[in-house]
C-alpha positions in Angstrom: -31.7 56.2 5.2 -31.7 54.7 8.7 -32.0 51.0 9.4 -34.5 49.8 12.0 -31.9 49.5 14.8 -30.9 53.1 14.4 -34.5 54.2 14.4 -35.2 52.2 17.6 -32.2 53.8 19.3 -33.1 57.3 18.3 -36.7 56.8 19.3 -35.5 55.6 22.7 -33.1 58.4 23.3 -35.3 61.3 22.0 -37.4 61.9 25.1 -34.2 62.1 27.3 -32.5 64.4 24.8 -35.5 66.7 24.8 -35.5 66.9 28.6 -31.9 67.8 29.2 -28.9 69.6 27.7 -27.0 66.4 27.1 -27.5 62.8 27.8 -25.0 60.2 28.9 -26.1 56.7 27.9 -23.8 53.7 27.6 -24.4 51.0 25.1 -25.1 48.6 28.0 -27.9 51.0 29.3 -29.5 51.2 25.9 -29.3 47.4 25.7 -31.1 47.1 29.0 -34.0 49.1 27.6 -33.9 47.6 24.1 -33.0 43.9 24.8 -34.1 42.8 21.3 -30.8 44.5 20.1 -27.5 43.0 20.9 -24.6 45.0 22.3 -22.8 44.7 18.9 -25.9 45.9 17.0 -26.3 48.9 19.3 -22.5 49.7 19.1 -22.5 49.6 15.3 -25.7 51.7 15.1 -24.3 54.3 17.5 -21.1 54.5 15.4 -23.2 54.9 12.2 -25.5 57.6 13.8 -22.4 59.5 15.1 -20.7 59.4 11.6 -23.9 60.7 10.0 -24.5 63.5 12.6 -27.6 62.0 14.2 -25.9 61.9 17.6 -22.6 62.6 19.4 -20.9 59.7 20.9 -17.6 59.2 22.6 -15.4 56.2 23.3 -14.6 55.1 26.8 -11.4 53.4 27.8 -13.3 51.1 30.2 -15.7 49.8 27.6 -15.3 48.6 24.0 -18.7 50.1 23.2 -19.4 53.8 22.6 -21.3 56.1 25.0 -24.0 58.4 23.6 -23.3 62.0 24.7 -26.0 63.9 23.0 -28.6 63.7 20.2 -28.3 66.3 17.5 -31.1 68.3 16.0 -31.0 65.9 13.0 -31.3 63.0 15.4 -34.3 64.5 17.2 -36.1 65.0 13.9 -34.8 61.9 12.1 -38.3 61.1 10.7 -38.2 64.3 8.6 -34.9 63.2 7.0 -36.2 59.8 6.0 -37.4 59.5 2.3 -41.2 59.5 2.0 -42.6 56.2 0.7 -44.4 57.1 -2.5 -46.6 54.1 -2.5 -48.7 53.4 0.5 -49.5 49.9 1.6 -53.1 49.7 2.8 -53.7 46.9 5.3 -57.2 45.9 6.1 -58.0 43.4 8.9 -61.1 41.2 8.6 -61.9 39.2 11.7 -63.4 35.9 10.5 -64.6 33.4 13.0 -63.7 30.2 11.2 -60.8 30.2 8.8 -60.7 26.5 8.0 -60.2 25.8 4.3 -60.3 29.6 3.6 -57.8 31.6 1.5 -57.4 35.2 2.6 -54.8 37.7 1.3 -53.6 39.3 -1.8 -50.7 37.1 -2.7 -52.4 35.7 -5.8 -51.7 32.0 -5.1 -53.0 29.8 -2.3 -52.0 26.5 -0.8 -54.2 25.0 1.8 -52.5 22.6 4.1 -54.5 21.4 7.1 -51.8 19.2 8.3 -48.6 20.3 10.0 -45.8 18.0 11.0 -43.0 18.4 13.5 -40.4 19.7 11.0 -42.9 22.4 9.9 -43.5 23.4 13.6 -39.7 23.5 14.4 -39.1 25.6 11.3 -41.9 28.0 12.4 -40.3 28.3 15.8 -36.8 28.9 14.5 -37.8 31.6 12.0 -40.3 33.4 14.3 -38.8 36.8 15.0 -41.2 37.5 17.9 -39.8 34.7 20.1 -36.8 35.3 22.2 -34.1 32.6 22.3 -35.4 31.4 25.7 -38.9 31.3 24.3 -37.7 29.4 21.2 -36.0 26.9 23.5 -39.2 26.5 25.5 -41.3 26.1 22.3 -38.9 23.4 21.1 -39.4 21.6 24.4 -43.1 21.6 23.7 -42.4 20.0 20.3 -40.1 17.4 21.8 -42.8 16.5 24.4 -45.5 16.1 21.7 -43.2 14.2 19.4 -42.1 11.7 22.1 -45.7 11.3 23.2 -46.7 10.5 19.6 -43.8 8.2 18.9 -44.3 6.2 22.1 -48.1 6.0 21.7 -48.6 7.6 25.1 -52.2 8.7 25.6 -52.8 12.4 26.1 -53.7 13.4 29.6 -55.6 16.5 30.6 -53.3 19.4 31.3 -50.2 17.8 29.7 -49.2 21.2 28.2 -50.2 23.3 31.3 -46.6 24.1 32.3 -46.3 25.8 28.9 -49.4 28.0 29.4 -47.5 31.3 29.6 -45.8 31.0 26.2 -49.0 29.5 24.6 -51.1 32.4 25.8 -48.5 35.0 24.8 -48.2 33.6 21.2 -51.6 32.4 19.9 -50.1 31.7 16.5 -47.7 29.2 18.1 -50.6 27.7 20.1 -52.6 27.3 17.0 -49.8 25.5 15.1 -49.1 23.3 18.1 -52.8 22.4 18.2 -52.8 21.6 14.5 -49.8 19.3 15.1 -51.5 17.5 17.9 -54.6 17.0 15.9 -52.6 15.8 12.9 -50.5 13.4 15.0 -53.2 12.0 17.3 -56.4 12.1 15.3 -55.6 12.1 11.6 -52.6 9.7 11.2 
């Protein structure tokens, strides 16, 4: 069974392997196209895929990471070699305009917490897998700004978060939690 890194690499290489007799991709080139994976993760995945006949790789003296030489038939059709999941998860999405004090899901137990503090927000940022390291740093700067504004009783000014507009627009769940924190700190407490 392939891990998610191996699947990402095979999915990336597949179109190139279909188009030519052989491909020649270095670990660094794959990393440029799959920046969410580190060079070490890519190198280990390539080694695993080579050992399990999904692709053919070779080592280069000039680099400590392997080079992918070709994708085998097994690699081109890796989805067929994956075990089929017997139970299917069915996800339904309901768009509800106002979620305040609502409990949605199938977990069986519900905790409603309308307040969020700085430690909750920092934990959310640190554990969010969608944020890059740079985005996590920028999000932590937002928390620092809000926290220092709250602690020093500085009044909020229009547009005080405008310089963070890009990240807040890109991640609405982050914007929502930051908004909850601001409301909790400046209106409730």
